[in-house]
C-alpha positions as CSV (number, residue, x, y, z in Angstrom):
1,M,-154.7,-79.5,-237.3
2,S,-153.1,-79.9,-240.8
3,N,-155.1,-80.1,-244.0
4,P,-154.1,-83.3,-245.8
5,Q,-155.8,-82.1,-249.0
6,A,-153.6,-79.0,-249.1
7,E,-150.5,-81.1,-248.3
8,N,-151.1,-83.3,-251.3
9,K,-151.2,-80.5,-253.8
10,A,-148.0,-80.3,-255.9
11,Q,-146.2,-77.0,-256.5
12,I,-146.4,-76.0,-260.2
13,K,-143.4,-74.3,-261.7
14,I,-144.2,-72.0,-264.6
15,K,-141.7,-71.2,-267.3
16,T,-142.1,-67.9,-268.9
17,S,-140.2,-65.2,-270.9
18,D,-139.3,-61.7,-269.7
19,E,-141.7,-60.4,-272.4
20,A,-144.6,-62.5,-271.0
21,L,-143.9,-61.2,-267.5
22,K,-144.5,-57.7,-268.6
23,G,-148.1,-58.5,-269.2
24,S,-150.6,-56.7,-271.4
25,Y,-153.4,-54.2,-270.5
26,A,-156.7,-55.2,-272.0
27,T,-159.4,-52.5,-272.2
28,Q,-162.1,-55.1,-273.0
29,I,-162.8,-58.8,-272.8
30,L,-165.2,-60.5,-275.2
31,V,-166.6,-63.8,-273.9
32,S,-168.4,-66.4,-275.9
33,S,-169.1,-70.1,-275.3
34,S,-170.2,-73.3,-276.8
35,N,-171.3,-76.6,-275.1
36,E,-167.6,-77.6,-275.0
37,E,-165.6,-74.4,-274.2
38,F,-165.5,-70.7,-273.2
39,V,-163.5,-68.3,-275.4
40,M,-162.2,-65.1,-273.9
41,D,-160.7,-62.5,-276.3
42,F,-158.7,-59.9,-274.5
43,V,-158.5,-56.7,-276.6
44,S,-157.2,-53.2,-276.5
45,L,-159.4,-50.5,-277.9
46,L,-157.7,-47.1,-278.0
47,P,-159.8,-43.9,-278.1
48,N,-160.6,-42.8,-281.7
49,S,-159.3,-46.1,-283.1
50,P,-161.3,-47.7,-285.8
51,A,-160.6,-51.2,-284.6
52,A,-159.6,-53.1,-281.5
53,S,-156.4,-55.2,-281.3
54,L,-156.6,-58.8,-280.1
55,L,-154.0,-59.2,-277.4
56,S,-154.7,-62.8,-276.4
57,R,-157.4,-65.5,-276.9
58,I,-157.8,-67.9,-274.0
59,I,-159.9,-71.0,-274.4
60,I,-161.0,-73.0,-271.3
61,S,-163.4,-75.7,-270.4
62,P,-166.7,-75.0,-268.7
63,T,-165.3,-76.4,-265.4
64,H,-162.3,-74.0,-265.6
65,A,-164.6,-71.1,-266.5
66,K,-166.6,-71.8,-263.3
67,R,-163.4,-71.9,-261.2
68,L,-162.2,-68.7,-262.9
69,A,-165.5,-66.9,-262.1
70,E,-165.3,-68.0,-258.4
71,A,-161.6,-66.9,-258.2
72,L,-162.4,-63.5,-259.7
73,S,-165.4,-63.0,-257.4
74,N,-163.3,-63.8,-254.4
75,Q,-160.5,-61.4,-255.6
76,V,-163.0,-58.6,-256.2
77,K,-164.5,-59.0,-252.7
78,Q,-161.0,-58.9,-251.2
79,F,-160.2,-55.8,-253.2
80,E,-163.4,-54.0,-252.2
81,S,-162.9,-54.8,-248.6
82,R,-159.5,-53.0,-248.8
83,H,-160.3,-50.2,-251.2
84,G,-164.1,-49.7,-251.2
85,A,-166.8,-50.7,-253.7
86,V,-166.0,-50.9,-257.4
87,D,-168.6,-48.8,-259.2
88,V,-169.6,-50.3,-262.6
89,K,-171.5,-47.8,-264.6
90,E,-173.9,-48.8,-267.4
91,E,-172.2,-46.4,-269.8
92,D,-168.8,-48.1,-269.2
93,K,-170.0,-51.4,-270.6
94,P,-168.7,-52.2,-274.1
95,S,-170.9,-51.6,-277.1
96,F,-169.5,-54.5,-279.1
97,G,-168.8,-58.2,-278.8
98,F,-170.7,-60.7,-276.7
99,Q,-174.0,-59.5,-275.4
100,T,-175.9,-61.1,-272.5
101,E,-179.6,-61.3,-272.5
């Protein structure tokens, strides 16, 4: 049986440059929020560097933040089913930026 909801979704074509396709490697992500938006700062912090470099700032709505959290959770579960558990150590957590309580 076909899924009418899936059939109604339009394909989105994304225009991009070769430079953007290369991507950037972020060593940290700093997340903050207000009642209207979530702000994610992707940064690169090199060893022995006095400051981190901002690679990209992404601002999304709370609804999109929820969808992003669900999508990342699903992707991590799929990754772990193929490669084993991802071990997150307390000492690996960043010592700057947004702190959760």
